[in-house]
N, C-alpha and C positions, 0 to 999 in steps of 0.2 A: 134595745132603745134605739129609736130611729135617729139618723143622723140630721142635726139642724145646720143645714147649709148656710143660714144667714150668720151663724156664729163664726165660720171659718172663712167668711168673705166670699162664698162662691154663689152667684146667682146665675140662673139659667139665661143664657144668651137669648133665648127665645122670647123672653119676658121683658126685654130691655128695649128701650127707643134706640134709633139708629146712632146717636151720639153717646149714649151709654154704652152700647155695644162696642163701638170704636174705641173708647177709653179703656176698655178691658185689654184690647189688643195693643194699644198705645203704651201700656205699662212696660212692654219690653221693646215694641217695634215703633220707636219714633225718636227723634232728636228733640230733647227737652232739657231744661234747666231747672235745678232744684230751687225752690223758693221757700221751703221749710224742711228742717232735719226729721229724721226718724220715721220715714215712710215705711210701711211693710204692706204687703198684698192685702187687699180688703179694705184699706182706707181709701176715701175719695182721691183719685189721682190728682186732679186739679187743685186740690187744697195744698198739694206738695210739689207739683211741678207745672212749669208753664211750657206748653208746646209752641208757643209762638215768639218767645223772648229770643231764641237763637236768630231770628230774622233780623234782629237790631244789629247783631254783631257781623253777619255776613249774609251775602245775597244766596240763600239756600235755593231759590227758584227763580225762574223766569217770571215776568209779569203775570202770565197765564197759568203758572204753576208747573211747568216743567221743571226737572230735577237738575240742579247744577252741582250737588254734592253727592256723597255716598248715601246720605239718608233720603230715602224715597217714599216711605209708607205714608207720611202725613200729606203729601201732595194729594192724597185721596180727597182732603178737604176742598181742593179747588175742582173736582171732578163735578161735571154736570150730573153724572149719574148719582151723586150723593146730595148736591145742592138742591136739585129739583126733582130728585128720585129718593129712594130709601136705601141705597146701597151701603152695605156693611162689609167688613172683611170676611164674615163667614158666609156671605153670598156666593163666593167663589172658593174659599179655603175651608177644609175640613181641619178645625183646630187640634185636634188630637192625633188624628191619623197623618197629618202632614201631606195630605192628598188634595185633589181638587173636586169640587161638588157644585151643583147649581143651587139657585136661591130656595129651592123646595128641599135641599139637603140630599138630593140624589147624586150618588157617585158618579164622576166623570172619569174619562180615560187618562187625562192628562191636563197640562196647562195650555194645550193648544185646542182643547175640545171647544166647539162652538157653543155648547151647553151653556157655558159661562154666561153667554150673552143672551141665548135664546130663551132662556128661563124667564127673562123679562121682556124681551123683544119676540114674542111668540109668533109674530107674523112672518119671521124670517127663517123660522126652524126648518120648514120643508124644502124651500127652494132658495137657499142663501145666495145662489149664484145670480138670481135676479137683482139682488142688491149689490153684491160684490162686483159684478161684470167679469167675473173670472170663472174658469171651468170648475165644475165639481171635481172634488179631489185635488185640486191644486193648491199650492201654498198661499196665492192670492184670494182663495175662498175661504181662508180662515179669518174669523173676526180679529183675532189678535195681531194678524200681520199688518192690518191697517190702523187698528185702534190702539194696540199696545206693542208696537215695534221694538225689537232689542236694538237699541241704539248705543254708541260709545258713551261711558260715563263721562260727563265734563269734568268731574272732580279730579280725575287722573291724567288729563290730557289724551294725546294721540300716540305715545310712545308705546303703551302697553294696551294690546286690545282687550277691552272688557265691555261687552254689550249687555245691556239689561233692559228690561221694561219698566216702566213706572206706572203709577196708579191714577194718572190723570184721565186716561181712556179718551184721548182727543180725536177730533175729526181730522183726517188728512187735509192740510192747507198748503200746497207746495210753496207758493210765494210767501205766504205770511211766515211760515216755518223758517225758511230761509232769511227772512229780514230780521229774525231773533237768534238766528245762528243755531238753529235746530235742523239736524239731518231728517228730511222728510221720509215718511214710511215708505212711499213708493219707490224711492231711490234704493231700498233695500234689495228689491228685485230688478229694478231697472236703473242701474248705475250709468248706463250710456245715454239716458234721455236728460235733456235739459230741464230746468225748473220750469221755462215758459211752457214747453211741450206737456209736462206733467199737469201743470195748472190748466191748461186748454182742456186736456182730457178729463180731468176732474169735473170741470164746469159742464163738460158736454154730457158726462153721465148724471151729474147731481144737481145742475143749475147752481143757484146761489145757495150756498150751505148756511147752516145756522149760524147766526151772528154770535161772536163772543159775549160772554156775560158783560153787562154794561160797566161794572167797576173794574174788570179786567181792561176793558176798552180805555177807560179813563187812566189807568196805570200806564198803558202804553202811551197814550197821548201825552202825558205828563213828562215823559222822558226827555221830550225836546222843548220844554216850556221853561223859561227863565223868569217869567214875570210872577210876583208873589201871589197877587189876587187870583190870577188864573189858576196856579198851581193849587191853591187852597181849595177852589172850587172842584178841582178834578180829584185831589187826593184825600181830602176830609170828608168822609160820607157817613152819616148815622143810617142811611138806607140806600139801597136794599140790604137785607141781612146777609152777609158773606164775610164772616169774621176775619178769616185769613187773609183776604184780598183788603179788607178795611185796615187791619193791623199793618199790612204791607205798605199801603198808602200813607197811614199816619207815621210811620217810621221814616218813609222817603221825604215827607214833607218836613219832618222834625230835623233830619240830618242836612237838608238842602237850604231850608228857608228860616228855620228858628234858631234862636241863641238863647242862652240862659240869661234870665232877668231882662227879658226885652223891655225897652223904655216905653214904646207905645203900646197901648191895649187895643188890640184889633178885636172889635165885639163881635164881628162875624165869625172869626176863628174860634174866638172863645165860646160862642154859642154853638158851633158845631162840635166842639170838644165836650161841652157840657152834655150835648144830646148823645154823644157816644159813650160818655160816662154813665149811661143809663142802659147800656146793652146788657142782655142776658148772658153774654159771652164774658168769662171772667178775665181773660186776657186783654180783650178790647176795653173793657170797662177800666181795668187798672192802667193800662198804658195811655188812656185818654185822660185819666186824672194826673198821671206822671206828666204828661205834656203840659197841662195847665200849670201845675206846680213849677215845672222846669222853667217855662217862659214867662208866667204871668203871676206867679205866687206872691209878689210884692203888690199887686194891684188890688184895689178895693173890691171886695165881695168874693174873690177867687178862694182865699182860704177858708172863708165860711161856708162856701159851696162844698169844699172839699171835706170839710169837718162833718157836713151834714151827711155826705155820701158815705164816709166811713161809718158814721152812727147807724145809718140804714143797712150796712153791709151785714150786721149780725155775725153769723159764723163764718163768713167769708172774709172778714177783716184782716186776719194774719196772712191769708193767701193773696189778697190785694196788696198789703203793705210789702209783702216779699217781692212781688213782681215789680212794684213801683220803685222799691229801693234798688233792686238789682239792676233796673234800667238806667236810674240815676248814676249808679256806681259805674256801669259800663260807659255812659256818657263822659264821666268825669275822668276815666282811664283814657278815654280817645283824646280828650283835650290835654291830658298830661303828656300823652305821647306826642303831641304836636308843640309842646312847651308853651300852651296856653294855661299857665298855672292859676291865674286868678279864676278863671272859669272852671278848671277842674276842682279847684278848693270849693267853689260855689256849689257844685253839683254834689260832691261827697258831703257837704254840710246839710244840703237839702235830703240827701238820703238818710242822714243821721236823724233828721227831724222826724222822718217816716218810721225808721227803725233804728232806734237808739241804743240797742243792745247788739249791734252786728260788729264783731270784731274785725272782720275783713274790710269794711268800709272805713273804720277808724285807721287800719294800717295803710290803706291806699291814701287816705287824707294825709297821713304822717308822711308817706313818701313823696307826695306832691309838695308838701311844705319844706321838706328837706331839699327836694331838687331845685325848689325856688330859693334856697337860701335861709329859710326860716327854720333853723334847727331847734329853738326853743318850742315852737308851735309842734314840731314834728316829735319831740320827746313827750310832750304831753298826750299827743294823740296815740303814740305807741304804748305809753303807760296804760291809757285807758283800754286798748286792745288787749294787753296783758291781763288787766283787772277782769275783762269780760270772758276771757279764755285762758286762764293761767297754765293749762296743760299743754298748750300749744307752744312749741320751742321757736317757730319762725318769728314771733313777735320780739323775743328776746334777742335774737340775733340780729334782727333789724334796729333794734334800739342800741345794741352794742356797736353796730357799724356806725350810728349816728353819732354816739359818744366818741368813738375813735376819730371820726372826721373832725371833731371839735377839739381833739387832742386831750379829751378827759379820759385818759387811759385807765385809771384805777376804777371809775365807773364802768367803763367798757368791759373790763376783766370781770367785775362782780356780776354783770348782767350776762356775760358769756357762760360763766360757771353756772348760773341759774338756768340757762337754756340747755347746757349740756348735761344737767341731771336727768332732762326730759328726752334728750336725744344725744346719747354719749357717743355716737357713731357718726356724727356729722363732721365730715372732713374739713369743709370750709370754715366752720367755727372754730375747730381746733386749730387749723393753721393761723387764723387770726389771733387766737389766744396766744400762740407760741411767739407770734411777732410782737404782741403787745407786752408779754413778759420780757422779751428780749430787750425791748426799748426801755423798760422800766429798769433793767439792771446797768443800761449804759450810763 
């Protein structure tokens, strides 16, 4: 009986589009946040994980997509070879043999083989030295030396040497690279040369190099901008299609210029966010809707628009809600860490509007209420979290801590005992239980 590959979730990579092919590899090789539980291989990855949500929590990349953290595979999405070409992971990597190959599937000698690039750039195959301006057989005549140099990983600092290449496949730009704190590829072989000398030589060989992507240029320009209107023009873009740069710009604008429940409705910003909400990219679509809800959900017409968008989402509804609620939960936690409890509560409550069955959001809402001194509201939210996920001990322990702070020791003991049924080895909970029982005997 022939094997039905469709039943076990295996599709031939050669039959997939470039985005579908990347998502196969991103199942394992990408930083991502779960937006729905119970994923198994073969299910659509983006229904269960967001590849771009981690950008909201920390700066994973420079504005042009260079790697700042340990995760480097998804910066492939910034690469011009992907955006304006068809580059996928398997154009260079043999997925089963863990060796290297070209885009025709022909085996290569290793990671430094020029065939990784000349499979697409065939005009450079015979005489690459005419392009590299370095001698045949030298390190400088290898494509990866200039376009994928092994640079010190920014995520670990300079104390431990750990160089690696990322997947942006950038053009060497000595002065520009220095301006964003990136070690230029030329310096790897010419550490005695100044940035000015390297820039001059690069221009002598290549003239004006290809401009950066327009959205990347806007991200860079926006770094020094403090004016709200100017920043919105630079950072909120429904076109051209470059989802990871668009999401980066949206999050930058949201964190720097937007607040929860903004009093004035900026029709231009609302219009841009609505346009971005129609994106074919699930992350950009969900986060644009989240930003509308976050800042303008109380304004006329916005909620109606969002409801219509969700209704038209069909099978993507849960994936959109998951991204939307998680982003609001992150923003609420960010406000809570800054002791901006009213804003934190507003964000958590908005997240609950979108996903009312999420116990984590209720727990975070409860903590914000408790830290703000509203223990009654905290108890109610913790109890809801327990109802939604009764097998999780952490909500019982947090509720018990709240009761203990209120000196309602009997109730704290009861809840602790319920939690310890589910996690009998929790040392902190047992310690608190002993303390409360001792206090009862005094």
